N, C-alpha and C positions, 0 to 999 in steps of 0.2 A: 502495499497498501502507500509505505514510503520512496521506495522507486518510481512508480504510479504520479504522485502526487508532485514530484521535483522536474519530473519528463512533463508534468501539464503544465507548472510554474513558467519553466523552460520558453515552453512553446507558447505561453499568453506571453512571455515577454518581448519575444521577438516580433511576434505581430503586432506588436504596440509602441516599436519604432514608425518615427516616422518617413515613410518612405519618400526620395528626392529621385525625382521623375526624371531620364535621361531621355530629357523630349529636348529640339532646340529649340531658341529661346522666340518670343515672339512678344511684340511691342501689346505695354496693359495685361500680361498673363503674371500669375503667381512664382515666384522665384524664390530663391533664399540659398545662403545667409547676403545680408545687406553689403554691397561692395565687390559680390562676385562678377566678374565680369566671361564671355564666349562669343567666341566672334562666328560666325556664319554668316553664308552668299555673302562674304564680303565686307559684313558691317560686323562692327565691336558693341556689343549689347550690354547692359552694367543693370544691376540687380538695386533698385530706387526704394525710398519708400514715396510711399504716396498714401496719405491720410494715414488709416491707419495700417494700411498691406504694403505689402514690398510686392514691386512689379517690376516685370524686364523696361528700360525706355524703350524710345523711336530706335536706337542705335548709329554710329556715325560712322564713318565711311574709315574702315583701316588702312592705314597705309604699310604697304611690305615696303622697307629699308631692307633696300641692299648693299652688303658688306664692297664697298672699292676696293679692288686688289688690282694684281699688275694682271689678269685675263680681261678683265671691261673697266679699265682706266680709258678715260677720253682726254683725246688731245687736243687743244685746241689752234696752236700751232706747232706747225711742222721743227721749230727749231726751241720748242717748249723743254725742262726739264722733265726726266724720269723717273717719278720717287722710285722705284722698283726698278730701278738700275743692281744688276748681280754686287753682290760688296764687293768683289774683284776687282769690276771695273769704277767702283766709283768717281775714286780722285779722279780719272782720265776724263770722266764724263763731267767732272764741275769745273776741270783745267777746258776743255774744248766747248763749253759754254760759254764762259769767262772771254774766251780770247777767239776761238773760231767759230762764233753764231749758233751754226747746227751739228751735232754729230750723228754719225750714225746708230744704230741699235745693238745691244749688247746682248740681244733676249731673243724667245719667237714666241707669237702667242699664236697657238692653233688655232684657225677657224671653222665655222662650223660646215661637216659634210653630212646632217643628215636634212636635206633640204626641205622642205615645204613646196609641192607641186605650185607653180602659179597657174592662174585661170588663165590666160590668155594660151589661142590652140596656136601649137609653134609648126612649122611647117617640115616634115617627114626629112629625115635623111636621105630620102631614094629621091627627093627631088630636089638636093644641090648637087653641085658640079663637083666631078670627082679631085680630091685634094691635093693631086700633083697640077693640076693648073693654077692653084693659090701659091706654087712654089715656085716665087718668085726667083730669076736666073742671076748670078754676081758676073757683076763686072769685073772686065782685066784690070781697071783701076783701084776697084776696091772691093775684094773679094770674102765680102767679113758682113756684109746686108741678108743676100742672097743664102740659098737650100740647094743645097748641102754646101754646110761651112767647110772650105778643104780637109784632108782625110789628115792631115800632120797636127792640127791641134789637141791634146788633150781631150777625149771620151772617156769623162769618169762612169756616165752610164754603160758603158763595156766593160771596162774593168780601170779600177783605183790604185793603184799599187805604189802607194808614197815614201820614197824614201828621205828620211830624215838624215841630214848631214851638218856637225857640228865642229866650226872650225876656231880657232885662236891664235894668236900672232905675236913675236917677240915681244911685242910693244904693250899686250893685252892677255897676257896670259889667264887662263880658267880651267879653276879645278871641284867645280861641281858638277853635278850630274844635268848634260843640255836639255833632256826631257823633262824637267822636274822643273827649273829655271824660266822655262819658254812655256810651261804646260797652259798658262790663259789665254793665250794666242792661238797656239794649235790647237784646241778645245774650240774657240771661236771661228776658226777655220774649218775644221771639220762639218759641226752645227749646222754652220751657213752652207756648206756645198752640199750635204744630204736634206735639208729644209730646203731649199730652192726647186728643189725639181721633184717633180712628181714620179719619172721615171724612176724605180728603185737607185741607189748607189751607195755601195757598201763598201766605204775606203778602209783598206789596210796601210796602216800609218807606221811603217817600219821603225822603232826611236833606234836610237845610240845612247850609252851614256857615259862617254868620252866626247872632249876637244882633241882634237891632233891641230898639233901648233905649226900654219905653215911657214916657208921659207924666209919672207920678208915681212918689216913691219904693216901694219895696218894702212898706214895712207901711203905708201907707196903703190898699191892698188888702186889710187882714185876710187874707192868705193864712196866717196862725197858725193858725186856725182850720181844725176838721179838714176839717170841711165849712159851706166860710163861702158867703154869697153869692157869686156865679158873676157876676153881670149886668155888673157895671160892669169885671171886670178881662177878662173873656170879649168885650167889645165893644170894650176899648183889646189886646187881642191882635188878633180880624181886624182893627181900623184899620191894625195897621201892617201885616201879610201880606194884605192881601186884593188889593192890586195888584201884590203877585205872585208869587199862588201863584191855579189855579184849582182849587176848591173843588169841579168838579160832581161830579169823582166817586170823593171821596173820603169812607171810612164813618166812621174813625174817627181824631181830632186826638191825639196826642202831646206835649205840652208841657212842658221842660223851662228851667232858668235856671241864674244861674252856680252854680258846685260852690263858693263862695264863700259862698252863703246856707246857714242852719241850719234845721236844721227849725220853728223858732221865729218863722222869719220866710216861711217858701214853705217849707208843709206840703201834702202830698198830697191831693188832691179828685177826684172824678167829679161827674159830671154830663151829663145827657141834652137840654141844649139848645143847641149852639153855633150862633148865627147868621152866615153867610155873604154875601155877594152874591150866591151861586150856587143855593143850597139854606141848610136848617136841619141840622145834623149831631146825629144822635143820642147818639153816645158819643164823648166827652171825655175826657182824662185829665192832669192834673198832677202828674207825676212829683216826689214832695220826695227833698233833698238826704240825702245818708247820714250824715252829722253833725248835732250840736246843740251849745248854749253852756248845758247843762244848767238852762236856766231852763224856769218853766210857765208859757206865757201861755193856756193854755187851761186849764178845771177837769180837764176830762174828762184832764186828765195829770197831775193833783195828786200831787205824791209820789212822782215819777218821777225818778229823776238822768239825769243825762249820757250815761253808759254802756247806759240802758235804753232811753235813745232810738234810740241809735243802729240796731242790730239789727233792728228793725220794717221798714223801710223799705222792701229787695230782697220781703219775703215781703208786707207792704200790699201795692205793687204789682203784685204777682200773684192775690192775693186780692180785691183791688177792681180793679184796670187791666183784668183780664181775667175772672176769676168773676163780678164782679158787672154790671159794663157786659155780659153776657151775659145776664143777667138773675137771674141767681141769687142770693137772699136769705140772710142768715146763719144758720145752726143753732144748735140752743140746745148748747153743749156742759159745761166742768165745773165753771161757774165758783162755781156752789151747793158746793162739794164739792172746794175747793180743797188742803183737806188731807189727804196720802196717809196722814194715820195713823188719819184719820174713818174708823170702822169702825160708826158708828150706821146703823141702818136707812133706807133711801134711798127714792125712788119714782125709778123707772130715764127714765118718760116726761120729771122732770124735767132729766135729763142728757139729753136729747132723743136726739144723735149722738156725747156725747162729746166723745172728740178724733178719730172717725171723719171723714175728710174734710177739703178744706178748706176749707171754708167755718164749719166750727166751730174749725178751731186754724189755721187757714194755714198749716199742714202738709203737705209731699203732695200726692195729684190731689185730684177731686172724688168726688164719686161715682159707681157708671155711672147711678144713677135721674138725680143731675143731668145725667150727661153725655146721656142722653136726652132730657130734656125740652129742653135748650141745642142739637141737633142733633150730636155728637159720634159718638154711633153711631146707626146707621139701626136701621130697624124688624124689620130680617132678623138682626139682634144680641140680638131678645127673644123669649123663649117663654112666651106668654100661658096659662096654665095651663086647663083644663076642669073645674071644679070638681065635677063630676059625678063623673067617680073619680078614681081611685089613677092617676099618673104617675111618671118616672123621667126628669130631666134631666142633661147636660155642661153644666157653664157652665167656660167658659176663664176663665184668671186675668183680671181684670179692667185690670190694668197689662200685659199684652201684647199690644202694637198690630198689630191687623188687625181684620178682617170676620168676628168669630167672634161665636156666642152665647155670651152674657154676661151677661142681665138675665132671671130669673126675677122673673117677676109673678103673682102670685095674685089677681084682682079679685074684692072682698067686695063692692063698690057703683061707682058711679061717680064716688065721689071717694076711698074708700079701698081701696089696697092694702095686700097683704103682698110683700114683695118681698126678693131672696137675689141677691147675687155673689157669686162667688170671690176673695178676697183673698190677695194675693201681692205678697212684696217684692221687688219689683222696679219696673223705669219709677219714674216720680217717686214711686211709695212707698216709695223701697227704705229709708228710714229706718224703716220698720217693723219691730220682731224678726220670726224669721220663726215665735219660738212664737206671733204673734197670727195664723199664716196662716190660715184657715178659709172656710166659709160664714159672710156674715156677713148675718142676717135681720134684718131691718127693716119700720116701717110705715109708710105715706104717707098723707097725710089731709092733703086740699089744704083741706077746711072748715073747718078749725084757725084762724080767724082771728088768732091772736095771732102775731108778727111772734119772729123765731127756729124759732119752735116748726111741728108738723106732720110733722116725720119724729124716727123714735123707734128707735134701735136697740136690740133682745131679747135681751137675756140669759139665758142659761138659769141653772132655779133650784139646779143643784147645783154652781155656782162657789162661793169664797171666800165671805166675808161684807161684805168689803169690798170698793167699788166699783174699786178704782184696781189695776193693774196692768200691767208694763212701763212703766214712766209716764205713763200716761194712765188716765183715767177709761174703762171699758167695753173694757181692753183686752184682757180674757179673753172677749168677745165669741163668738168668731168658732167656730161650730161645726167638732168633728172630726170625723174619720173614725170613725162607729160611734156619734156622737152624735145627737140631735134634739132638737126644740122643739115644743111646743102653742103655736097661736094662734087664737083665733077659731073653735076648732073642724074644723083643722087642724095634722093631726103632719107636720112637715119634719123628713127625716131625711139624712144623708150619709152613704151607700153605699159609697164608692169618695173616695178622696185624691190627689193626687200633684201633680206638676210639671204637671200637663196640665188640674186645675183641681180641681173638686168634681162628684161624682154626687150628686145631691140627689134623694131618694125624697120626694112629696106625697101625704098622703092624709086621707080625712074621719075624721076623727075619730068 
């Protein structure tokens, strides 16, 4: 009886506890306790006292605060400070901002790859021209803009065996491990190489753990010149290392020197004739040091201060050590219009690509056309327009890594074409402000014989008179949704845009 009574009392106590219903809040309905809050359908409801009752209030819109981090930080100017620059590059970054205005990037921000499909009706691939028609032919005067790129250039998408060599000098000795001393530069080099290409690159970087001493003092080689005569230097380097290394399957030579040297003693250099016992290697890079003594021994850099020398090197390494040795030329930038207050009439073609793409400014990634010429995108990523009829094309962001359609080519002849790519502020282009995003339209002319010319970004006529925007010339050139531009008898319009890229319509005028 005692046991039964206990069970009965326990049951009674359980049923007498007021139940708190796990129901969604509704304005005016009862609640407890006072001060409790609950989020439902984007509104934050709070339990408040109304007369003698506790009820849910009407709710207020719940603001979702997104933490700002390295993946979503928005730049307003190409030359803004990057608050998330890797620790090992912070000093260099600050020095560059103080003395060189703009810097290249020191990190990579992965772009989206799981795209929402736009609503527009896209012209099927079967209605496009064979991609071979859009492969502009190289000229004899400048064989570095068309397709294919000459075979003797470095082709890391085929194979990338990179041999490190380290040299010291009688007047600049070193006892440390050269790979450890140059690790951050090497990592930046390799990361950029891999991240720039949609076609897989698997570089094998072959380290060395010692410096070998050259027979002459460093200044006898005149390496303080930007592009010196490398024959004597390379001959002595090979004389040191050829007995220790088999170069038969080496594709690229990466040469470093003691970190005690300054750029006025041992400047960066590239050359395409590195002779070894096994073969001649067509891609060699001398990685200059990251510091300066403030002097100028080369008139090319006359007037530069010590601090102006320093920040050039990481970006020059990427620009020259990767992209030049792939075969790319410089593109014309904004040298003629360096004054951002200049609003005088200007010729867009004189600006070339402005500061779009690494070959004009050392900032960010190369243009998608350049990627096609060096094999960093494949033919399946190129849409070759049938110029006899209208067509609509979905271009994924060029900075999102993957084998997506990224390049639109309107062939005008076998040497000239209108090219369109979708620009987004991700990948190696994360420094470009979001306001610059859109469909970038440019003309490629392989018969223009002038060095640095042949690629021209086209800016719509409705832009402000000054060519400067967001910290660089032609910064406002990209087309936004609803905008269009007319070139060579064609109208190019952006009919839709988003994180998925740009939908571009091409029609004859």
